[in-house]
C-alpha positions in Angstrom: 0.0 0.0 0.0 2.8 2.5 0.9 4.5 1.6 -2.4 1.4 2.4 -4.3 1.0 5.7 -2.5 4.6 6.6 -3.2 4.1 5.9 -6.9 1.0 8.1 -7.0 2.9 10.9 -5.3 5.8 10.6 -7.7 3.5 10.7 -10.7 1.6 13.7 -9.2 4.8 15.7 -8.5 6.1 14.8 -12.0 2.8 16.0 -13.5 2.7 19.2 -11.4 6.3 20.1 -12.0 5.9 19.4 -15.7 2.9 21.5 -16.0 4.5 24.5 -14.2 7.6 24.3 -16.3 5.7 24.2 -19.6 3.7 27.4 -18.7 6.6 29.5 -17.6 7.9 32.3 -19.9 11.1 34.4 -19.6 12.3 37.6 -21.2 15.9 38.7 -21.9 17.4 41.8 -23.3 19.4 44.9 -22.4 18.4 46.8 -19.3 19.1 50.3 -20.7 18.1 52.2 -23.8 18.9 55.8 -24.9 16.1 58.4 -25.6 15.2 58.0 -29.3 16.8 54.5 -29.6 15.3 51.0 -29.7 16.4 47.7 -28.2 14.8 44.3 -28.8 13.9 41.8 -26.1 13.3 38.1 -26.7 10.8 35.7 -25.1 11.4 32.1 -24.2 8.6 29.7 -23.9 8.4 25.9 -24.2 5.6 26.3 -26.8 6.9 27.6 -30.0 3.4 28.5 -31.2 2.7 30.9 -28.3 1.8 34.5 -29.2 2.4 37.3 -26.8 1.0 40.7 -25.7 3.6 43.4 -24.7 2.8 46.4 -22.4 4.7 49.3 -20.8 3.9 50.6 -17.3 4.6 54.2 -18.6 4.4 55.0 -22.3 5.7 58.5 -21.7 9.1 56.9 -20.8 9.2 53.8 -23.0 7.0 52.3 -25.8 7.0 48.6 -26.7 5.8 46.8 -29.7 6.5 43.1 -30.4 9.5 43.2 -28.1 11.0 46.4 -29.6 11.4 48.9 -26.9 11.9 52.6 -27.7 13.1 55.2 -25.2 10.8 58.3 -25.1 12.1 60.2 -22.1 14.6 59.6 -19.2 13.2 57.4 -16.4 12.3 53.8 -15.6 9.4 51.7 -16.9 8.4 48.1 -16.4 7.8 46.0 -19.6 5.5 43.1 -19.3 4.9 40.3 -21.7 1.9 37.8 -21.3 0.5 35.0 -23.3 -2.3 36.3 -25.7 -4.6 33.4 -24.6 -3.8 33.5 -20.9 -2.8 36.8 -19.4 -2.1 35.1 -16.0 1.0 33.7 -17.5 3.5 36.5 -17.8 7.0 37.9 -17.1 8.2 41.5 -16.3 11.4 43.3 -16.5 12.5 47.0 -16.0 14.0 49.2 -18.7 16.0 52.2 -17.8 15.8 55.1 -20.4 18.8 57.4 -20.3 19.8 60.6 -22.1 21.1 60.3 -25.7 23.6 63.2 -25.0 21.7 65.6 -27.3 20.4 69.0 -26.0 17.5 70.9 -27.5 17.8 74.6 -26.6 15.1 77.3 -26.6 15.5 81.1 -26.2 13.5 83.7 -24.2 12.8 85.8 -27.4 12.9 85.1 -31.1 12.1 88.7 -32.2 13.3 91.9 -30.5 13.4 95.6 -31.3 16.2 97.8 -30.0 17.3 101.4 -30.5 20.9 102.2 -31.3 22.9 101.7 -28.1 20.2 99.8 -26.3 20.9 96.2 -25.1 18.7 93.2 -24.2 19.7 89.9 -22.5 18.4 86.7 -24.2 18.4 83.6 -22.0 18.9 80.1 -23.2 17.1 77.0 -21.7 18.6 74.7 -20.6 21.7 76.3 -19.2 24.3 74.7 -21.4 27.5 76.0 -23.2 26.4 77.7 -26.5 28.0 79.8 -29.3 26.5 83.2 -30.3 27.0 84.9 -33.6 25.6 88.0 -35.4 24.9 88.0 -39.1 25.8 91.7 -39.3 27.8 93.2 -36.5 27.4 96.7 -38.0 23.7 96.5 -37.0 23.8 94.4 -33.8 26.4 92.6 -31.7 26.0 89.9 -29.2 28.2 89.0 -26.1 27.2 86.1 -24.0 23.5 86.5 -24.9 23.5 90.3 -24.5 22.4 91.8 -27.8 23.3 95.5 -28.5 21.9 97.7 -31.3 24.7 99.4 -33.3 22.9 101.0 -36.2 19.5 101.2 -37.9 18.6 98.0 -39.7 17.6 94.4 -39.2 19.7 91.3 -38.7 19.7 87.8 -37.2 21.5 86.6 -34.1 22.2 82.8 -34.0 22.7 80.7 -30.9 23.7 77.0 -31.1 25.1 74.2 -29.0 28.8 73.5 -29.2 28.2 70.4 -31.3 25.8 72.3 -33.6 22.9 69.9 -33.1 20.5 72.5 -31.7 20.1 76.0 -33.2 17.9 79.0 -32.5 17.7 82.4 -34.1 16.6 85.9 -32.9 15.5 88.6 -35.4 16.8 91.9 -34.3 15.4 95.3 -35.5 17.4 98.3 -34.6 16.0 101.8 -34.8 17.4 105.2 -34.3 16.9 106.9 -31.0 13.8 109.1 -31.2 13.7 112.7 -30.1 10.7 115.0 -29.9 7.4 113.5 -30.9 7.8 109.8 -30.9 6.2 106.9 -32.8 4.6 105.9 -29.5 3.1 109.4 -29.2 1.8 109.1 -32.7 0.2 105.8 -32.0 -1.5 107.1 -28.9 -2.9 110.2 -30.7 -4.2 108.2 -33.7 -6.0 105.8 -31.4 -7.3 108.6 -29.3 -8.7 110.7 -32.1 -10.5 107.7 -33.7 -12.1 106.7 -30.4 -13.1 110.3 -29.7 -14.9 110.7 -33.1 -16.5 107.3 -33.0 -18.1 108.0 -29.6 -19.0 111.7 -29.6 -22.5 112.9 -30.0 -21.3 115.7 -32.3 -18.5 115.5 -34.9 -17.2 117.1 -38.1 -14.9 115.1 -40.4 -13.8 115.6 -44.0 -12.1 112.9 -46.1 -10.6 113.5 -49.5 -9.2 111.0 -52.1 -6.9 112.9 -54.5 -5.2 111.8 -57.7 -2.9 114.6 -58.9 -2.6 113.3 -62.4 -6.3 112.7 -62.9 -8.5 115.2 -61.0 -11.7 113.6 -62.5 -11.1 110.7 -60.1 -11.0 113.0 -57.0 -13.6 112.4 -54.4 -14.4 113.9 -51.0 -16.7 113.0 -48.1 -18.0 115.4 -45.5 -19.8 114.3 -42.4 -21.1 116.8 -39.8 -23.8 115.9 -37.2 -25.3 116.4 -33.8 -26.9 113.5 -32.0 -29.5 113.3 -29.3 -28.6 111.6 -26.0 -30.1 108.3 -27.3 -27.8 108.4 -30.4 -30.5 109.4 -32.9 -29.5 112.2 -35.3 -30.8 115.7 -34.4 -29.2 117.1 -37.6 -26.8 115.9 -40.2 -24.9 116.8 -43.2 -23.4 114.1 -45.4 -22.0 114.9 -48.8 -20.1 112.9 -51.3 -18.5 115.1 -54.0 -17.1 113.4 -57.2 -18.3 113.8 -60.8 -21.8 114.1 -59.3 -22.9 115.2 -55.9 -24.6 112.8 -53.6 -25.9 114.2 -50.2 -28.1 113.5 -47.3 -29.3 116.2 -44.8 -31.4 115.8 -41.7 -33.0 119.0 -40.4 -36.1 119.6 -38.3 -37.1 115.9 -38.4 -37.0 115.9 -42.2 -34.6 114.1 -44.5 -33.3 115.8 -47.6 -31.6 113.7 -50.2 -29.7 114.6 -53.4 -28.5 112.3 -56.1 -27.0 114.4 -58.9 -29.8 116.7 -60.1 -32.6 114.8 -58.3 -33.6 116.3 -55.0 -36.4 115.1 -52.7 -37.5 115.1 -49.1 -39.4 112.8 -46.7 -40.1 112.5 -42.9 -37.2 111.4 -40.7 -39.4 108.7 -39.2 -39.7 106.9 -42.6 -36.0 106.7 -43.3 -34.4 103.2 -43.9 -32.0 102.3 -41.1 -29.4 101.1 -43.6 -29.2 104.7 -45.0 -28.2 106.0 -41.6 -25.6 103.2 -41.2 -24.0 104.3 -44.6 -23.8 107.9 -43.2 -22.3 106.8 -39.9 -18.9 107.7 -38.6 -18.1 104.1 -38.1 -18.8 103.4 -41.8 -16.8 106.2 -43.3 -13.7 105.6 -41.0 -13.9 101.8 -41.6 -11.0 100.7 -43.8 -9.1 103.9 -44.2 -8.1 104.1 -40.5 -7.4 100.4 -40.0 -3.7 101.1 -40.0 -4.1 103.0 -36.8 -4.4 99.6 -35.1 -1.5 97.9 -36.9 1.7 97.6 -34.9 3.8 96.8 -38.0 2.8 100.2 -39.5 4.5 102.1 -36.7 7.6 99.8 -37.0 8.3 101.1 -40.6 8.1 104.8 -39.9 11.1 107.1 -40.2 10.7 110.8 -39.2 11.6 113.1 -42.1 10.7 116.5 -40.6 9.1 117.9 -37.5 7.9 121.3 -36.4 5.2 122.5 -34.0 2.3 121.9 -36.3 3.3 119.2 -38.7 5.3 116.0 -38.8 6.2 114.0 -41.9 7.2 110.4 -41.9 8.7 108.2 -44.6 7.1 104.7 -44.7 10.0 102.4 -45.2 8.3 100.0 -47.7 10.9 97.2 -47.3 10.1 97.0 -43.5 6.3 97.0 -43.8 5.1 93.5 -42.8 1.4 94.4 -42.3 -1.6 93.6 -44.6 -3.7 96.8 -44.2 -1.9 99.1 -46.6 -1.9 98.3 -50.3 1.6 99.1 -51.4 1.7 97.3 -54.7 3.7 99.3 -57.3 4.3 102.0 -54.7 7.8 103.5 -55.0 7.5 105.9 -52.1 5.0 106.5 -49.3 4.7 109.2 -46.6 2.5 109.9 -43.6 1.7 113.5 -42.6 0.1 114.5 -39.4 -0.9 118.1 -38.4 -2.0 119.7 -35.2 -4.3 122.4 -34.2 -3.9 123.8 -30.7 -1.7 120.8 -30.0 -4.4 118.4 -31.0 -4.3 116.0 -33.9 -6.4 117.4 -36.7 -5.1 116.0 -40.0 -3.8 112.6 -41.1 -2.7 112.1 -44.7 -1.1 109.2 -46.6 0.5 109.9 -49.9 1.7 107.3 -52.4 4.1 107.8 -55.3 3.7 104.9 -57.8 6.3 103.6 -60.2 4.1 104.8 -63.0 4.7 108.4 -61.8 1.1 108.7 -60.5 0.5 110.3 -57.0 -2.4 109.4 -54.9 -3.4 110.8 -51.5 -5.9 110.0 -48.7 -6.5 112.8 -46.3 -8.6 112.9 -43.1 -9.4 116.2 -41.4 -10.7 116.0 -37.9 -12.5 119.3 -37.4 -14.1 119.1 -34.0 -16.5 117.1 -31.7 -18.1 120.0 -29.9 -21.7 120.9 -30.9 -21.7 121.7 -34.6 -23.2 124.7 -36.5 -24.2 123.1 -39.8 -24.4 125.1 -42.9 -27.2 123.6 -44.9 -27.9 124.3 -48.6 -30.1 127.3 -49.1 -32.4 125.5 -51.5 -33.8 122.8 -49.2 -37.3 124.3 -49.6 -37.2 123.4 -53.3 -36.7 119.6 -52.6 -39.7 117.5 -53.9 -41.9 115.8 -51.3 -41.5 112.0 -51.6 -44.2 109.7 -50.4 
């Protein structure tokens, strides 16, 4: 009997040990991989037909696919392989991801503007040894990340790692030191006058479009009005003068309209709202004053002359990077601003084209106090319109 039991135990142990061995898998491979590199691990299993599932404990550090492990970032991850048909049978092994020795640098600024003699420090991250160079040291120099403007112009500063594997550039614009009325003063005045005329209950503006070589194309717009507290018009004068005169007047709750020789009138209460929109300050300033809000416009201005009442700027065409002004075929462009009692009252753009033509757009800001409107003397002859 004891002999029989011993035989059974031997058979049981042999069967148990055999089953355990046949279901065991092992993985082998290098313990370390560099960031950006791949190592391959192999699997050992008694059954050659087994298929496997691979997983990583942290895919931000290491990715694995069919035993190929790729380093993503420095750190440690656990790679696990299991049987596709039995996930309880598995093996795990750690992989260490280390630096590949390469450094990717970044800079604190990629575009800067300096005046002649002004300096600005550019910082590099991470803090590693780098090499600085200037494309044109007559415009700007660089010393250990400190960039100094030398003369008016634009150039590029380059910073790179010692091995040259990582490079960054900084575009440097150098301007002359401003005296007197500055570009910042101009920007402030243009923004202020536009806001004033858009929000005032009374205003007087005159706009002219002038072609010196073809006066028949000249056109002017005059807008004068007084509004009630609710924003409705109390009286208004809106005139467009070109080859024919188009005009709209509001006086004593009556609308007077002129289109060439045709003149008619009707009650203010019956006016189409879209007509009032066409005559609004917002509508006539729209487009022609958009450059007031464009930073790149101010970047390309160079003062030509200045006195107490007038300042003229050259617009440096090669430096204009905006999209508001249409400078196609323009050879030279200027901006003129004038002041009345130290308040901005005139803004004029003048374009000289390669064809020899000269065109101007002039805006006169004539006041925002209550306006005395000079209406045509023949309003009583306008025909009543039903």
